[in-house]
C-alpha positions in Angstrom: -85.7 -42.6 43.4 -83.8 -39.4 44.3 -85.5 -36.3 42.7 -82.3 -34.9 41.3 -81.2 -38.2 39.9 -84.7 -38.6 38.3 -84.3 -35.2 36.7 -80.8 -36.1 35.5 -82.0 -39.4 34.1 -84.9 -38.1 32.0 -83.1 -34.9 31.0 -80.4 -36.9 29.2 -82.6 -39.7 28.0 -84.2 -39.1 24.6 -81.2 -39.7 22.3 -82.2 -40.3 18.8 -85.9 -41.5 19.3 -87.7 -39.7 20.3 -87.9 -25.2 34.8 -88.8 -21.7 34.3 -87.0 -18.4 34.6 -89.1 -15.8 36.3 -89.1 -12.1 35.8 -85.7 -10.6 36.1 -84.2 -7.3 37.1 -80.6 -6.7 37.2 -77.0 -5.7 36.9 -73.8 -6.8 35.4 -72.3 -7.3 32.0 -69.9 -9.6 30.3 -66.6 -9.0 28.4 -66.9 -8.3 24.7 -65.4 -10.7 22.1 -62.3 -8.7 22.0 -61.5 -9.8 25.6 -61.1 -13.4 24.4 -58.4 -12.6 21.9 -60.3 -14.4 19.1 -61.6 -12.6 16.1 -65.3 -12.8 15.3 -66.2 -14.8 12.1 -66.9 -12.6 9.1 -70.2 -10.8 9.2 -70.9 -11.7 12.9 -68.9 -9.0 14.7 -72.1 -7.4 16.1 -73.1 -10.7 17.7 -69.7 -11.4 19.2 -69.6 -7.8 20.6 -73.0 -7.7 22.2 -73.2 -7.2 26.0 -74.8 -9.7 28.4 -76.9 -8.1 31.1 -77.1 -10.6 33.9 -80.2 -10.5 36.1 -81.6 -12.3 39.1 -83.7 -15.3 37.9 -85.8 -15.8 41.0 -83.9 -19.0 41.6 -81.5 -18.8 44.4 -77.9 -18.6 43.4 -78.5 -18.3 39.7 -78.3 -15.4 37.2 -79.9 -15.3 33.8 -79.8 -13.3 30.6 -80.5 -13.5 26.9 -78.2 -13.3 23.9 -78.9 -12.8 20.2 -77.7 -14.9 17.4 -78.5 -14.8 13.6 -81.4 -16.9 12.8 -79.6 -17.9 9.6 -75.8 -17.9 9.9 -75.5 -17.9 6.1 -77.6 -14.8 5.9 -76.9 -13.0 9.2 -78.8 -9.9 8.1 -82.1 -11.8 7.9 -83.0 -11.5 11.5 -82.1 -12.6 15.0 -83.1 -15.4 17.4 -83.1 -14.8 21.1 -81.5 -17.4 23.3 -81.8 -17.9 27.1 -78.7 -18.3 29.3 -78.3 -19.0 33.0 -75.3 -19.4 35.2 -74.1 -20.0 38.8 -70.8 -18.4 39.6 -67.9 -20.3 40.9 -68.2 -20.8 44.6 -64.5 -21.1 45.6 -62.2 -21.9 47.2 -59.5 -21.9 44.5 -58.8 -19.8 41.5 -61.6 -19.6 39.0 -60.8 -21.5 35.8 -63.6 -20.0 33.7 -67.1 -21.1 32.5 -68.2 -24.7 32.2 -71.0 -25.1 29.7 -73.4 -28.1 30.2 -75.9 -29.7 28.0 -78.1 -32.8 28.9 -78.8 -34.0 25.5 -82.2 -34.9 23.9 -82.0 -33.1 21.5 -84.7 -31.0 23.1 -83.6 -31.2 26.8 -83.5 -27.9 28.6 -80.0 -27.1 29.5 -81.1 -24.4 31.9 -83.5 -26.8 33.6 -80.6 -29.3 33.9 -78.3 -26.7 35.2 -80.7 -25.3 37.8 -82.1 -28.7 38.8 -79.0 -30.8 38.8 -75.6 -29.8 37.4 -75.0 -26.6 39.3 -76.1 -28.3 42.5 -74.8 -31.9 42.2 -71.7 -31.8 40.0 -68.6 -32.5 42.2 -68.0 -29.7 44.6 -64.5 -29.1 43.5 -65.7 -28.5 39.9 -68.4 -26.1 41.0 -65.8 -24.3 43.1 -63.6 -23.5 40.2 -66.0 -22.9 37.3 -69.0 -20.7 36.7 -71.6 -23.3 35.7 -73.4 -22.1 32.6 -76.2 -23.4 30.3 -77.9 -22.0 27.2 -81.1 -23.5 26.0 -80.5 -24.5 22.4 -82.5 -22.7 19.7 -85.9 -24.2 19.5 -85.8 -25.6 23.0 -87.6 -24.6 26.2 -86.9 -20.8 26.7 -85.1 -20.2 23.4 -87.9 -19.7 21.0 -89.3 -23.2 21.4 -90.6 -25.3 18.6 -94.3 -26.1 19.1 -96.2 -28.8 17.3 -99.3 -30.2 19.0 -101.6 -29.2 21.8 -101.7 -31.1 25.0 -104.8 -33.2 24.0 -103.3 -33.7 20.5 -100.1 -34.9 22.1 -102.0 -37.3 24.4 -103.6 -38.8 21.3 -100.2 -39.0 19.5 -98.5 -40.8 22.3 -101.2 -43.5 22.4 -101.2 -44.4 18.7 -100.2 -48.0 18.1 -96.6 -48.2 17.1 -96.7 -51.9 16.3 -99.4 -51.9 13.6 -101.0 -55.3 12.9 -102.8 -54.5 9.6 -102.8 -51.8 6.9 -105.5 -49.8 8.7 -103.2 -49.4 11.7 -100.3 -48.7 9.4 -102.2 -45.8 7.8 -103.3 -44.5 11.3 -99.7 -44.5 12.5 -98.3 -42.9 9.3 -101.1 -40.2 9.5 -100.1 -39.5 13.2 -96.5 -38.7 12.0 -97.9 -36.6 9.2 -100.1 -34.7 11.6 -97.2 -34.1 14.0 -95.0 -32.7 11.2 -97.9 -30.5 9.9 -98.4 -29.1 13.4 -94.8 -28.3 13.7 -94.8 -26.5 10.3 -98.0 -24.6 11.2 -96.9 -23.4 14.6 -93.1 -23.1 14.1 -92.4 -23.2 10.4 -90.3 -20.0 10.4 -87.7 -21.6 12.8 -87.7 -25.2 11.7 -84.9 -24.8 9.1 -82.6 -23.1 11.6 -82.4 -25.5 14.6 -79.7 -27.8 13.4 -76.8 -29.0 15.7 -74.4 -26.9 13.6 -76.5 -23.8 14.3 -76.5 -24.5 18.0 -72.8 -25.2 18.0 -72.2 -21.8 16.4 -74.4 -20.3 19.0 -72.2 -21.8 21.7 -69.1 -20.1 20.3 -70.8 -16.7 20.4 -71.6 -17.4 24.1 -68.0 -18.5 24.7 -66.8 -15.2 23.5 -69.4 -13.2 25.4 -68.4 -15.0 28.6 -64.8 -14.0 28.1 -63.4 -17.5 27.6 -60.4 -18.1 25.2 -61.6 -21.7 24.9 -64.8 -23.6 25.5 -65.0 -26.0 28.5 -68.0 -28.2 28.2 -69.7 -31.3 29.6 -72.3 -32.8 27.2 -74.3 -36.0 27.8 -76.0 -38.2 25.2 -77.0 -36.0 22.2 -74.9 -33.3 24.0 -71.8 -35.3 22.8 -72.8 -34.8 19.2 -73.2 -31.1 19.9 -69.8 -30.9 21.7 -68.1 -32.8 18.9 -69.7 -30.7 16.3 -68.4 -27.6 18.1 -64.9 -29.0 18.2 -65.0 -29.8 14.5 -66.1 -26.3 13.6 -63.8 -24.5 16.1 -60.9 -26.8 17.0 -58.7 -24.0 18.1 -61.3 -22.9 20.5 -62.2 -26.3 21.9 -60.8 -26.6 25.5 -61.7 -29.2 28.0 -64.5 -31.1 26.5 -66.2 -34.2 28.2 -68.5 -36.2 25.9 -70.4 -38.6 28.0 -72.5 -41.3 26.4 -71.4 -40.6 22.9 -73.2 -40.6 19.6 -71.4 -41.6 16.4 -71.7 -38.9 13.7 -70.8 -41.2 10.9 -73.9 -43.3 11.2 -77.0 -43.1 8.9 -80.3 -42.6 10.8 -81.4 -46.2 10.1 -78.2 -47.6 11.5 -78.3 -45.3 14.5 -81.9 -46.4 15.3 -81.1 -50.1 14.9 -78.1 -49.8 17.1 -80.2 -48.0 19.7 -82.8 -50.8 19.5 -80.1 -53.3 20.4 -79.0 -51.1 23.2 -82.4 -51.1 24.8 -82.5 -54.8 24.4 -79.2 -55.1 26.3 -80.5 -52.9 29.0 -83.7 -54.9 29.3 -81.6 -58.1 29.6 -79.8 -56.5 32.5 -83.0 -55.5 34.1 -84.5 -59.0 33.5 -81.4 -60.7 35.0 -81.8 -58.6 38.1 -85.6 -58.9 38.2 -85.8 -62.7 38.1 -83.6 -62.8 41.3 -86.1 -60.7 43.2 -89.0 -62.2 45.0 -91.4 -59.5 43.7 -90.4 -59.8 40.0 -93.6 -59.6 38.0 -91.9 -61.2 35.0 -91.2 -64.5 36.8 -88.3 -65.8 38.8 -86.8 -68.3 36.4 -84.9 -66.9 33.4 -84.4 -63.8 31.4 -85.9 -65.5 28.4 -89.2 -66.1 30.4 -89.1 -62.5 31.5 -88.9 -61.3 27.9 -91.8 -63.6 27.0 -93.9 -62.3 29.9 -93.2 -58.6 28.9 -94.2 -59.3 25.3 -97.3 -61.0 26.5 -98.2 -57.9 28.6 -97.6 -55.6 25.7 -99.8 -57.9 23.5 -102.6 -57.9 26.1 -102.4 -54.1 26.4 -102.6 -53.8 22.7 -105.9 -55.8 22.7 -107.3 -54.2 25.8 -105.9 -51.0 27.4 -106.2 -50.8 31.2 -107.3 -48.0 33.5 -104.8 -45.6 35.0 -106.8 -43.4 37.3 -106.5 -40.8 34.6 -108.7 -40.0 31.6 -106.1 -41.9 29.5 -105.9 -45.7 29.5 -102.6 -47.6 29.3 -102.2 -49.4 25.9 -99.1 -50.9 24.4 -97.5 -47.6 23.2 -97.5 -45.9 26.5 -96.6 -49.1 28.4 -93.6 -49.5 26.1 -92.5 -46.0 26.7 -92.8 -46.5 30.4 -90.5 -49.5 30.3 -88.1 -47.8 28.1 -87.9 -44.8 30.4 -86.8 -47.0 33.3 -84.0 -48.5 31.1 -81.9 -45.4 31.4 -81.0 -45.8 35.0 -80.9 -49.0 37.1 -82.1 -47.0 40.1 -85.5 -47.0 38.4 -85.7 -50.8 38.3 -87.6 -51.2 41.6 -90.1 -48.6 40.4 -90.5 -50.5 37.1 -91.1 -53.8 38.9 -93.8 -52.1 40.9 -95.3 -50.6 37.8 -95.3 -53.8 35.9 -96.9 -55.6 38.9 -99.6 -53.0 38.8 -100.2 -53.4 35.1 -100.7 -57.1 35.5 -103.4 -56.3 38.0 -105.1 -53.8 35.6 -103.6 -50.7 37.2 -101.7 -48.8 34.6 -100.8 -45.8 36.7 -97.2 -46.8 37.4 -96.2 -47.3 33.8 -98.2 -44.2 32.8 -96.2 -42.1 35.3 -92.9 -43.4 33.8 -94.1 -42.6 30.3 -95.2 -39.1 31.3 -91.8 -38.4 32.9 -90.2 -39.4 29.6 -92.4 -37.2 27.6 -92.2 -34.3 30.1 -95.9 -34.2 30.5 -97.2 -32.2 33.5 -100.2 -33.4 35.6 -102.3 -30.6 34.0 -101.8 -32.2 30.6 -99.3 -29.6 29.3 -96.2 -31.0 27.6 -92.8 -29.4 27.6 -91.5 -28.9 24.1 -88.9 -31.7 24.4 -90.4 -34.1 21.9 -91.1 -31.3 19.4 -87.5 -30.0 19.5 -86.3 -33.6 19.4 -88.0 -34.3 16.1 -87.1 -30.8 14.7 -83.4 -31.3 15.3 -83.1 -34.9 14.4 -85.0 -34.5 11.2 -82.7 -31.7 10.2 -79.5 -33.3 11.2 -79.9 -36.5 9.2 -82.0 -37.7 6.2 -84.9 -39.8 7.3 -84.4 -43.5 8.2 -87.4 -44.5 6.1 -89.3 -42.7 3.3 -92.6 -44.7 3.9 -94.3 -47.7 5.4 -93.0 -50.2 2.8 -89.4 -49.5 3.7 -90.2 -50.0 7.4 -91.8 -53.4 6.7 -88.7 -54.6 4.9 -86.5 -53.5 7.9 -88.7 -54.9 10.7 -86.9 -58.3 10.7 -83.5 -56.7 11.3 -85.0 -54.5 14.1 -86.6 -57.6 15.7 -83.3 -59.4 15.5 -81.7 -56.5 17.4 -84.5 -56.7 20.0 -87.2 -59.3 20.1 -88.9 -57.1 22.8 -88.7 -53.7 21.3 -87.6 -54.1 17.7 -91.0 -53.8 15.9 -92.0 -50.7 17.7 -88.6 -49.0 17.3 -88.7 -49.7 13.6 -92.0 -48.0 13.1 -91.0 -45.2 15.4 -88.2 -44.5 12.9 -90.7 -43.4 10.3 -91.2 -40.1 12.2 -89.1 -37.9 9.8 -90.7 -39.2 6.6 -93.2 -36.4 6.4 -90.9 -33.6 7.8 -91.6 -30.3 6.0 -87.9 -29.1 6.1 -85.3 -31.0 4.1 -82.4 -32.4 6.2 -79.2 -30.2 6.0 -76.8 -32.7 7.7 -75.4 -35.9 6.5 -73.5 -38.8 8.2 -69.8 -37.8 8.5 -66.6 -38.5 10.4 -65.8 -35.9 13.0 -62.1 -35.4 13.5 -61.7 -31.9 15.0 -58.1 -31.7 13.9 -56.0 -29.5 16.1 -58.3 -29.5 19.1 -56.9 -30.1 22.7 -57.5 -33.5 24.2 -61.1 -34.5 24.3 -62.5 -37.1 26.7 -65.1 -39.4 25.4 -66.9 -41.5 28.0 -68.8 -44.7 27.1 -70.8 -47.1 29.3 -70.7 -50.7 28.3 -74.4 -51.4 28.7 -75.8 -48.0 27.9 -79.2 -48.4 26.2 -79.6 -45.1 24.4 -76.0 -44.5 23.2 -74.5 -47.9 22.8 -70.9 -48.3 23.8 -69.6 -48.8 20.2 -70.7 -45.3 19.5 -68.3 -44.0 22.1 -65.5 -46.2 20.8 -66.2 -44.8 17.2 -66.3 -41.1 18.3 -63.0 -41.5 20.3 -61.4 -43.0 17.3 -62.6 -40.4 14.9 -61.5 -37.4 17.0 -57.9 -36.6 16.3 -57.4 -35.9 20.0 -60.1 -38.2 21.5 -59.3 -40.3 24.5 -61.8 -43.1 25.6 -62.8 -43.5 29.2 -64.9 -46.6 29.8 -67.5 -47.3 32.6 -68.2 -51.0 32.8 -71.8 -51.0 33.9 -75.5 -50.3 33.3 -77.4 -47.1 32.6 -77.1 -44.1 30.4 -73.9 -42.0 30.7 -71.3 -42.3 33.5 -70.3 -39.0 35.1 -71.9 -38.5 38.5 -73.5 -41.9 38.7 -71.5 -43.2 41.6 -68.2 -44.4 40.1 -65.3 -42.8 42.0 -63.0 -43.9 39.2 -65.0 -42.1 36.5 -65.6 -39.0 38.5 -62.0 -38.7 39.6 -60.7 -39.0 36.0 -63.1 -36.4 34.8 -62.6 -34.1 37.7 -58.8 -34.2 37.1 -59.3 -33.4 33.5 -61.6 -30.5 34.1 -59.5 -29.0 36.9 -56.0 -29.7 35.7 -56.4 -30.3 32.0 -54.9 -33.8 32.2 -57.0 -36.4 30.4 -57.2 -40.0 31.5 -55.0 -42.5 29.6 -56.8 -43.6 26.4 -58.6 -46.9 27.2 -58.9 -46.4 30.9 -61.6 -48.7 32.3 -63.7 -48.1 35.5 -66.4 -49.8 37.4 
């Protein structure tokens, strides 16, 4: 699988579940807020008037800087938070349009890593020619005062806890693992945990928009990045410019409904994988039917639950890591051959292939160090919505509905939804319609067989947004832009370059 596509796939992949800047020396500054013609919100003039000092990042073609934002927007005098920003200037030819902010989702994905490893190198050339490509790591993520929760060894143990408990002892162990995770976040990052909501990050984006000298924000957000972009448009509709929301989330859903919908999405993705697999001579799940393939996969998970297998690593592959490995490959059909090989290996007591996929999903490095992706993911999700479940009894009651949504993944997804029950910071967000009245046309992109952000979410968001227009990719995989559909790419490029959105309801293959 192509390295850049792999980076893109896992960067945008976490949804609701769940690259470093070197020393800089430099030059350059950005316009102050007054250059944009928009007044700073009350009490925030010093943030909107700060100067950005751009420096060489040690990554060819990129500049980087930091900006300050109030830790608490309701109490801006209570201290700052420092946020990392990077950009690659428009390459030409053609007149520069402005800045294009990108976010890969997560929550918890490094936007700067995504920019430097994929977006500023692989977005369509005509877009990169006319826009400065820009990314800000959201507060609590990667280079922007990251949330930290567990050590590498602790995280290894956490990822191996059985998420399909068979008895009360296993239920207690799983619940204790979520409690330990939350306690670790509070111990290591308690001061920032109340201030990493999507609303906070959207407000940071408006500060950056002003500092970049843009009248309106142009933005491409994938997966969770669509929720961030829609939140921005709702807060600042008059400043929302050309917004592409690819693989949309539905802000009106409760956490339990979102998690159950996502469970069904992964079941649909598995059905697509299985239908393809059984046609291949090397399919490890049989060559007869998708039903038999599902049975074979469930048997493999059951066997691994009873007896984990070697991986060539200190860790063994049990059911939890194996499930994560399979889920990781559901995001992009280009990973299906790799998954077939990994499953074949697992049937032969070699768990290295599925472990590799799981490690990519968790952003675990070979030395055992984890990026803060999963920590930030929980911190943002648990702040944005009240928990799906308040305890194990509630999960037990919901398991049948989750298993109905996915016979393969349902039980594990139900128990994984317990992760916010012990969170130390009370949720500040609630399910709500997002309308962004008065905003310019916003393009919402949905993929019909998207596992992580089911298609109906894109339909729902496009309907909620007062200026939303729905662009549909009829296919597999997570998100659509840059995945090989000329129809999708042309529609989005035209919108970004000319401001003309596709017709509402346009379908592409």
